[in-house]
Structures are given as structure tokens and as C-alpha cells.
C-alpha positions as a Python dict, from the first residue, in 0.01 Angstrom:
ca = {
    (1, 'M'): (0, 0, 0),
    (2, 'Q'): (-80, 25, -367),
    (3, 'P'): (-177, -187, -609),
    (4, 'T'): (114, -342, -823),
    (5, 'T'): (-41, -379, -1181),
    (6, 'E'): (-336, -166, -1328),
    (7, 'Y'): (-654, -367, -1353),
    (8, 'P'): (-1018, -259, -1499),
    (9, 'K'): (-1256, -119, -1287),
    (10, 'L'): (-1405, -425, -1090),
    (11, 'R'): (-1774, -447, -962),
    (12, 'L'): (-1679, -691, -633),
    (13, 'L'): (-1958, -859, -372),
    (14, 'L'): (-1780, -922, -68),
    (15, 'F'): (-1951, -1208, 194),
    (16, 'N'): (-1749, -1170, 539),
    (17, 'M'): (-1854, -1380, 909),
    (18, 'V'): (-1747, -1039, 1066),
    (19, 'T'): (-1638, -732, 1014),
    (20, 'D'): (-1465, -539, 1312),
    (21, 'L'): (-1183, -360, 1425),
    (22, 'D'): (-1222, -438, 1782),
    (23, 'H'): (-1224, -807, 1674),
    (24, 'P'): (-953, -1014, 1812),
    (25, 'R'): (-887, -1245, 1558),
    (26, 'Q'): (-1085, -1166, 1282),
    (27, 'A'): (-966, -703, 1263),
    (28, 'F'): (-736, -831, 976),
    (29, 'T'): (-1023, -852, 758),
    (30, 'H'): (-1038, -427, 719),
    (31, 'G'): (-702, -449, 607),
    (32, 'W'): (-817, -700, 315),
    (33, 'M'): (-1102, -453, 193),
    (34, 'H'): (-834, -148, 247),
    (35, 'A'): (-701, -303, -22),
    (36, 'L'): (-926, -500, -246),
    (37, 'A'): (-1068, -103, -231),
    (38, 'E'): (-776, -4, -395),
    (39, 'R'): (-791, -209, -696),
    (40, 'V'): (-1128, -201, -752),
    (41, 'E'): (-1421, 36, -858),
    (42, 'W'): (-1604, -70, -527),
    (43, 'V'): (-1736, -345, -273),
    (44, 'H'): (-2022, -399, -109),
    (45, 'V'): (-1982, -626, 196),
    (46, 'I'): (-2300, -880, 341),
    (47, 'T'): (-2121, -971, 697),
    (48, 'M'): (-2290, -1191, 965),
    (49, 'W'): (-2179, -959, 1200),
    (50, 'K'): (-2041, -542, 1214),
    (51, 'G'): (-1895, -338, 1456),
    (52, 'R'): (-1649, -83, 1485),
    (53, 'V'): (-1535, 2, 1128),
    (54, 'S'): (-1327, 266, 942),
    (55, 'L'): (-1328, 229, 525),
    (56, 'P'): (-1284, 390, 214),
    (57, 'G'): (-1559, 542, 66),
    (58, 'N'): (-1639, 332, -169),
    (59, 'V'): (-1685, 65, 97),
    (60, 'T'): (-2055, 15, 196),
    (61, 'V'): (-2127, -249, 438),
    (62, 'F'): (-2447, -423, 527),
    (63, 'S'): (-2498, -619, 841),
    (64, 'V'): (-2744, -937, 859),
    (65, 'G'): (-2762, -875, 1239),
    (66, 'R'): (-2584, -1082, 1480),
    (67, 'E'): (-2396, -802, 1689),
    (68, 'R'): (-2794, -710, 1804),
    (69, 'G'): (-2918, -1080, 1844),
    (70, 'Y'): (-3162, -1144, 1583),
    (71, 'S'): (-3254, -1492, 1498),
    (72, 'E'): (-3134, -1727, 1187),
    (73, 'P'): (-3471, -1653, 1020),
    (74, 'R'): (-3453, -1265, 1064),
    (75, 'R'): (-3079, -1287, 965),
    (76, 'A'): (-3160, -1520, 639),
    (77, 'A'): (-3424, -1232, 580),
    (78, 'R'): (-3165, -973, 644),
    (79, 'F'): (-2923, -1199, 381),
    (80, 'Y'): (-3163, -1150, 32),
    (81, 'R'): (-3280, -824, 162),
    (82, 'H'): (-2907, -675, 121),
    (83, 'L'): (-2856, -954, -114),
    (84, 'A'): (-3172, -813, -379),
    (85, 'W'): (-3032, -442, -322),
    (86, 'V'): (-2640, -506, -444),
    (87, 'L'): (-2782, -725, -689),
    (88, 'R'): (-3077, -514, -807),
    (89, 'E'): (-2920, -146, -779),
    (90, 'Q'): (-2543, -219, -813),
    (91, 'Q'): (-2491, -575, -1039),
    (92, 'P'): (-2191, -647, -940),
    (93, 'D'): (-1928, -848, -1188),
    (94, 'V'): (-1751, -1103, -874),
    (95, 'A'): (-1829, -1251, -570),
    (96, 'F'): (-1618, -1316, -326),
    (97, 'S'): (-1681, -1522, 50),
    (98, 'H'): (-1445, -1502, 244),
    (99, 'M'): (-1464, -1800, 513),
    (100, 'I'): (-1853, -1801, 509),
    (101, 'P'): (-1899, -2124, 336),
    (102, 'V'): (-2312, -2132, 450),
    (103, 'F'): (-2341, -1739, 258),
    (104, 'T'): (-2168, -1912, -52),
    (105, 'V'): (-2467, -2133, -83),
    (106, 'M'): (-2714, -1922, 21),
    (107, 'A'): (-2622, -1672, -227),
    (108, 'A'): (-2558, -1881, -514),
    (109, 'P'): (-2897, -1981, -659),
    (110, 'L'): (-2876, -1589, -836),
    (111, 'L'): (-2585, -1563, -889),
    (112, 'C'): (-2562, -1859, -1081),
    (113, 'A'): (-2871, -1718, -1285),
    (114, 'L'): (-2743, -1396, -1320),
    (115, 'G'): (-2378, -1555, -1431),
    (116, 'I'): (-2169, -1381, -1173),
    (117, 'P'): (-1918, -1650, -1082),
    (118, 'I'): (-1820, -1737, -711),
    (119, 'V'): (-1553, -1716, -576),
    (120, 'T'): (-1445, -1930, -221),
    (121, 'W'): (-1167, -1813, 28),
    (122, 'Y'): (-1120, -2111, 298),
    (123, 'L'): (-821, -2186, 520),
    (124, 'H'): (-985, -2414, 833),
    (125, 'P'): (-878, -2867, 874),
    (126, 'S'): (-1238, -2861, 881),
    (127, 'L'): (-1476, -3075, 661),
    (128, 'T'): (-1846, -2969, 674),
    (129, 'L'): (-2102, -3031, 407),
    (130, 'K'): (-2171, -2646, 393),
    (131, 'L'): (-1770, -2600, 269),
    (132, 'K'): (-1855, -2905, 28),
    (133, 'L'): (-2199, -2750, -145),
    (134, 'A'): (-1991, -2436, -93),
    (135, 'H'): (-1739, -2542, -339),
    (136, 'H'): (-1901, -2686, -616),
    (137, 'L'): (-2120, -2400, -565),
    (138, 'S'): (-1798, -2151, -677),
    (139, 'Q'): (-1624, -2065, -1005),
    (140, 'R'): (-1330, -2048, -751),
    (141, 'V'): (-1177, -2148, -429),
    (142, 'V'): (-872, -2024, -294),
    (143, 'S'): (-692, -2051, -2),
    (144, 'A'): (-252, -1998, 125),
    (145, 'T'): (-154, -2345, 42),
    (146, 'Y'): (-320, -2690, -115),
    (147, 'Q'): (-216, -2808, 260),
    (148, 'S'): (-503, -2537, 427),
    (149, 'Y'): (-760, -2708, 207),
    (150, 'P'): (-954, -2966, 307),
    (151, 'Y'): (-1158, -3052, 54),
    (152, 'K'): (-1136, -3138, -330),
    (153, 'K'): (-787, -2943, -520),
    (154, 'D'): (-926, -2919, -893),
    (155, 'K'): (-1105, -2552, -815),
    (156, 'L'): (-822, -2493, -615),
    (157, 'V'): (-597, -2149, -652),
    (158, 'P'): (-374, -2114, -323),
    (159, 'I'): (-256, -1796, -343),
    (160, 'G'): (-65, -1737, 9),
    (161, 'H'): (-146, -1532, 341),
    (162, 'G'): (-233, -1178, 301),
    (163, 'I'): (-18, -1150, 634),
    (164, 'D'): (-2, -684, 655),
    (165, 'T'): (413, -658, 624),
    (166, 'C'): (391, -273, 706),
    (167, 'L'): (225, -332, 1050),
    (168, 'F'): (434, -696, 1143),
    (169, 'S'): (781, -511, 1085),
    (170, 'P'): (1088, -499, 1244),
    (171, 'A'): (1113, -224, 1472),
    (172, 'D'): (1379, -144, 1698),
    (173, 'V'): (1265, -325, 1988),
    (174, 'S'): (1559, -512, 2206),
    (175, 'P'): (1397, -885, 2288),
    (176, 'D'): (1233, -889, 2643),
    (177, 'D'): (1544, -989, 2927),
    (178, 'P'): (1533, -1247, 3026),
    (179, 'P'): (1407, -1368, 2715),
    (180, 'M'): (994, -1417, 2620),
    (181, 'I'): (854, -1650, 2435),
    (182, 'L'): (494, -1665, 2324),
    (183, 'C'): (201, -1826, 2231),
    (184, 'A'): (-78, -1597, 2039),
    (185, 'G'): (-400, -1722, 1983),
    (186, 'R'): (-743, -1801, 2156),
    (187, 'I'): (-670, -2064, 2405),
    (188, 'S'): (-843, -2357, 2292),
    (189, 'P'): (-762, -2820, 2275),
    (190, 'V'): (-641, -2720, 1873),
    (191, 'K'): (-392, -2426, 1980),
    (192, 'D'): (-229, -2730, 2196),
    (193, 'Q'): (-77, -2507, 2447),
    (194, 'L'): (-60, -2814, 2683),
    (195, 'T'): (310, -2911, 2513),
    (196, 'L'): (379, -2587, 2549),
    (197, 'L'): (366, -2557, 2931),
    (198, 'Q'): (482, -2932, 2967),
    (199, 'A'): (792, -2875, 2698),
    (200, 'V'): (864, -2528, 2940),
    (201, 'R'): (876, -2752, 3290),
    (202, 'V'): (1166, -2995, 3052),
    (203, 'L'): (1366, -2649, 2961),
    (204, 'K'): (1352, -2504, 3319),
    (205, 'D'): (1452, -2846, 3491),
    (206, 'R'): (1703, -2930, 3171),
    (207, 'F'): (1881, -2659, 3020),
    (208, 'R'): (1826, -2388, 3230),
    (209, 'H'): (1818, -2124, 3053),
    (210, 'P'): (1684, -1777, 3195),
    (211, 'F'): (1359, -1740, 2989),
    (212, 'H'): (930, -1598, 3046),
    (213, 'V'): (660, -1766, 2919),
    (214, 'V'): (332, -1563, 2766),
    (215, 'I'): (21, -1717, 2700),
    (216, 'L'): (-110, -1484, 2463),
    (217, 'G'): (-544, -1479, 2424),
    (218, 'A'): (-870, -1581, 2502),
    (219, 'P'): (-1056, -1883, 2582),
    (220, 'A'): (-1317, -1999, 2281),
    (221, 'G'): (-1611, -2116, 2411),
    (222, 'T'): (-1682, -2319, 2711),
    (223, 'V'): (-1416, -2592, 2579),
    (224, 'G'): (-1136, -2349, 2561),
    (225, 'E'): (-1256, -2243, 2939),
    (226, 'M'): (-1253, -2598, 3058),
    (227, 'Y'): (-904, -2561, 2878),
    (228, 'A'): (-757, -2226, 3046),
    (229, 'L'): (-886, -2372, 3366),
    (230, 'R'): (-688, -2691, 3258),
    (231, 'L'): (-421, -2491, 3148),
    (232, 'R'): (-334, -2300, 3491),
    (233, 'E'): (-340, -2620, 3706),
    (234, 'F'): (-86, -2732, 3531),
    (235, 'V'): (134, -2424, 3566),
    (236, 'Q'): (32, -2474, 3947),
    (237, 'E'): (88, -2854, 3925),
    (238, 'A'): (428, -2727, 3826),
    (239, 'E'): (566, -2468, 4001),
    (240, 'L'): (607, -2263, 3704),
    (241, 'Q'): (347, -1919, 3814),
    (242, 'N'): (759, -1742, 3873),
    (243, 'I'): (768, -1777, 3430),
    (244, 'V'): (409, -1807, 3329),
    (245, 'R'): (158, -1545, 3317),
    (246, 'F'): (-104, -1566, 3062),
    (247, 'E'): (-180, -1226, 2927),
    (248, 'S'): (-572, -1139, 2720),
    (249, 'S'): (-624, -1109, 2310),
    (250, 'V'): (-477, -725, 2227),
    (251, 'G'): (-549, -617, 1854),
    (252, 'Q'): (-343, -570, 1537),
    (253, 'E'): (-116, -344, 1613),
    (254, 'Q'): (-61, -394, 2034),
    (255, 'L'): (12, -723, 1806),
    (256, 'A'): (309, -666, 1604),
    (257, 'G'): (468, -505, 1991),
    (258, 'W'): (420, -880, 2139),
    (259, 'Y'): (560, -990, 1865),
    (260, 'R'): (886, -830, 1857),
    (261, 'R'): (942, -817, 2260),
    (262, 'C'): (910, -1209, 2212),
    (263, 'F'): (1254, -1427, 2220),
    (264, 'V'): (1106, -1701, 1972),
    (265, 'H'): (709, -1823, 1903),
    (266, 'V'): (578, -2117, 1929),
    (267, 'N'): (244, -2266, 1730),
    (268, 'L'): (186, -2563, 1838),
    (269, 'T'): (-72, -2668, 1613),
    (270, 'P'): (-71, -2964, 1412),
    (271, 'T'): (-35, -3006, 1021),
    (272, 'G'): (-405, -2928, 830),
    (273, 'S'): (-406, -2588, 971),
    (274, 'G'): (-191, -2293, 914),
    (275, 'D'): (-229, -2003, 1172),
    (276, 'K'): (-80, -1758, 997),
    (277, 'V'): (35, -1540, 1347),
    (278, 'A'): (393, -1769, 1302),
    (279, 'L'): (377, -1585, 948),
    (280, 'E'): (266, -1198, 1143),
    (281, 'T'): (568, -1334, 1392),
    (282, 'M'): (803, -1393, 1122),
    (283, 'S'): (674, -1105, 950),
    (284, 'C'): (836, -896, 1272),
    (285, 'G'): (1207, -1048, 1202),
    (286, 'R'): (1167, -1284, 1475),
    (287, 'P'): (1155, -1685, 1451),
    (288, 'S'): (861, -1930, 1490),
    (289, 'L'): (888, -2201, 1625),
    (290, 'M'): (625, -2490, 1464),
    (291, 'A'): (472, -2808, 1443),
    (292, 'S'): (240, -2774, 1157),
    (293, 'E'): (474, -2832, 737),
    (294, 'V'): (241, -2617, 608),
    (295, 'F'): (481, -2314, 608),
    (296, 'K'): (832, -2550, 563),
    (297, 'D'): (887, -2393, 220),
    (298, 'T'): (831, -2028, 366),
    (299, 'L'): (1084, -2177, 667),
    (300, 'G'): (1347, -2257, 354),
    (301, 'K'): (1679, -2351, 489),
    (302, 'Y'): (1585, -2387, 872),
    (303, 'A'): (1265, -2503, 816),
    (304, 'S'): (1427, -2825, 1021),
    (305, 'Q'): (1510, -2631, 1333),
    (306, 'L'): (1204, -2461, 1312),
    (307, 'L'): (982, -2691, 1281),
    (308, 'F'): (872, -3003, 1596),
    (309, 'K'): (684, -3331, 1596),
    (310, 'H'): (319, -3223, 1767),
    (311, 'G'): (268, -3274, 2063),
    (312, 'D'): (600, -3423, 2118),
    (313, 'V'): (716, -3226, 2467),
    (314, 'E'): (1114, -3323, 2449),
    (315, 'D'): (1140, -3301, 2070),
    (316, 'L'): (973, -2960, 2145),
    (317, 'A'): (1243, -2875, 2412),
    (318, 'T'): (1519, -2916, 2243),
    (319, 'H'): (1359, -2673, 1985),
    (320, 'L'): (1376, -2404, 2200),
    (321, 'N'): (1687, -2475, 2368),
    (322, 'W'): (1860, -2443, 2044),
    (323, 'V'): (1662, -2101, 1958),
    (324, 'L'): (1779, -1999, 2299),
    (325, 'S'): (2118, -2070, 2267),
    (326, 'M'): (2177, -1886, 1859),
    (327, 'S'): (2385, -1572, 1960),
    (328, 'P'): (2261, -1265, 1851),
    (329, 'T'): (2402, -1259, 1522),
    (330, 'E'): (2243, -1565, 1432),
    (331, 'R'): (1894, -1459, 1522),
    (332, 'S'): (1918, -1155, 1357),
    (333, 'G'): (2048, -1351, 998),
    (334, 'M'): (1742, -1550, 1071),
    (335, 'G'): (1553, -1245, 1125),
    (336, 'E'): (1595, -1086, 808),
    (337, 'Y'): (1591, -1428, 634),
    (338, 'L'): (1229, -1523, 767),
    (339, 'R'): (1121, -1140, 712),
    (340, 'E'): (1195, -1133, 400),
    (341, 'R'): (1040, -1506, 269),
    (342, 'V'): (723, -1385, 457),
    (343, 'I'): (677, -1079, 209),
    (344, 'E'): (759, -1306, -100),
    (345, 'Q'): (502, -1588, -53),
    (346, 'H'): (233, -1468, 156),
    (347, 'D'): (248, -1054, 157),
    (348, 'L'): (-100, -924, 151),
    (349, 'S'): (22, -648, -111),
    (350, 'R'): (112, -982, -337),
    (351, 'L'): (-229, -1143, -238),
    (352, 'M'): (-462, -953, -294),
    (353, 'D'): (-341, -874, -708),
    (354, 'R'): (-374, -1246, -728),
    (355, 'L'): (-713, -1175, -609),
    (356, 'V'): (-797, -913, -798),
    (357, 'S'): (-626, -1121, -1119),
    (358, 'L'): (-873, -1422, -1073),
    (359, 'F'): (-1179, -1212, -1083),
    (360, 'V'): (-1085, -1039, -1346),
    (361, 'G'): (-1040, -1340, -1523),
    (362, 'L'): (-1370, -1477, -1448),
    (363, 'S'): (-1564, -1238, -1532),
    (364, 'R'): (-1431, -1170, -1858),
    (365, 'G'): (-1549, -1582, -1870),
    (366, 'D'): (-1204, -1774, -1857),
}
């Protein structure tokens, strides 16, 4: 993936939460680092957790050691040791903090003293004290949309999601028969998979379509484990065990295969949270029903058909029935349209062009 614009060489310091190709939710940051490496002189990454990496030669990764079980004081000491070396030996032009506001806060005194601007990326409905501090210590904050950032908008630059539209692309794969309703993402109350199962029961009893359901993902922590147990109990109570199955998390390449096999994807998080799995599905040419209006503009002319009321079982069942009733020609046309909308608004290459353009402006004092 080549950058579309020529930029002056830039030295970038990147703070990242997890740098690991095998991580089910954070592996995508490797794609970001590859794209940034094509646009800057070098990237030095300080990460909370380092796993398996495969990055260009101008990218170096330093871990503070959470993957080794280091204590918080030891991780803090390693953070400042790595930061001091990068500042002394490499003299970065800009610091970019990706979804880790605590690193923004920790680094800000040194970075500000040296006149190095900070850009913080944040995309989550949770508003914490650390985020508030990071906001005030950053020259700019970036997020996918205005709605996906939960704090003040004075420094906010919305730049879209970074979807790898080459990886997540259509292929000569027919949807499963009977049609698959897919729900991908970690199992958690905020993901609201229970509403999907309740809507599936309505769909089975009332509309009589043949279909099956795959919930693809792993529980998140103790709360997630308890919620997963509740979901499995409901499947038994509602006698859906012949329709619904649970699958473990997979890597990004396998995830693209699941998207291509599905008839429709369902994302149930509320407005304020913009799960990129919905965009990845659409990038593969498949429709995604969603409760969040964050992507309403991306859905374009299909917004009314693909948006359902959060937590409304009847409304979701009605929307599922509509999708399952579409003709192959209608579905194909919708899939092509949705993919083009994702490329236009959320393509990884375009996002990186916007991001590096922002870095260059700040490094020049704009």
C-alpha cells in the first residue's frame, strides 16, 4: 500500500497499548505501523505489551514489560528509560499516542519541555481522568468521528477509521447455505449479544427463514465470562442449540474469511461506540446491521434499512428478516455500494495520509 502524497521525512515516536500480530483485537496496529513506516523516516514504538512482531527495518519496538508480568513501578521505570533514549539519540519530531492516554500523561512533561508536539488517538465511549489529562496535554486529539470521542471537541480532528481494504475485500466465496448471521467481537455486556439471540428466537418462530448464527469472539475478563455463560444458558432455554454456535477469536486473515461467508453481520453496541468490525464486514462486500449511528453517514442510502434501535429485539428481528428476504442482485448491489463508502471514508491509506499531514503541520508549528 503506497502513500498517495509525498511528505518530508519525519521522525515519529509512537505509544501503543499492544504490539502483537497474534492479538485478536490489536493485531491491526501492525498495519498502521507498516503504513506509517512508508511515510516517515523512522518509527520508534514504546508499547505496554510486545508479542510477535513483523515490521519494516525503520520501525523499532520497545516494551515496558507487561507481557513479562512486570510490576507497575518497574514498567514505569522502563518507560522512562526507553523514552529518554529515544529523545536523546533520535530526536523525534512528533509523538503519537494510540489508545493509551496514560503514556501521553507520563511523557508530556519531557515532550513539552523539548517542544515536541503530542497527538493522542482515542476511540471509546469511556471518559476517564487520564483521558481528560491527555486531552489537555496534547496539541491535537484524533478519532474516527466526532461521536467516537467522548470529551471536548476543541482539539479534535476526526479522520476516519483505518480499515485495511486490501485485506478486508470481497472474494469469490459464496455465503453459507443456510445463510449465516455473524456477530464478531469480544463477548461482553456492552456488545449486547443477548439482544441478538432474543431477536433470533423471534426470527425463528415468526418468519421461518432457514439460517444459522455464529457468535465469533472470546469473553473479556470475569464479567465477560459470566455474560458468556448467560448467553449459552439462553440458547438452551430458547432451544436454539441447533441454530446458534460459539466460535473462538481468530486472527485478521481468518476474520476476513468469516466476513465473506456471512449473509449479514450484526453489531449491537450503542451509539458512541463505533466497532470497526462493522466496517470490515462492509469492506468485504457484506451488509452489517448496527445499533450505533456513528456510521450512519457511511451507510448512506441504506442507513434506514441497516440501522436498528439499540436493545430493541422486535426491531432487530424485523431488520434481519428484511436482509434475509433480499434477492441476490439486491444484496450484491448493496455490498458493492457499502464497500465503496468504506474505501471513501475509512480506508487505511487515506487515514494515514491525513494523520501524517497533521504530524507534518504540527512539526512545522502550524
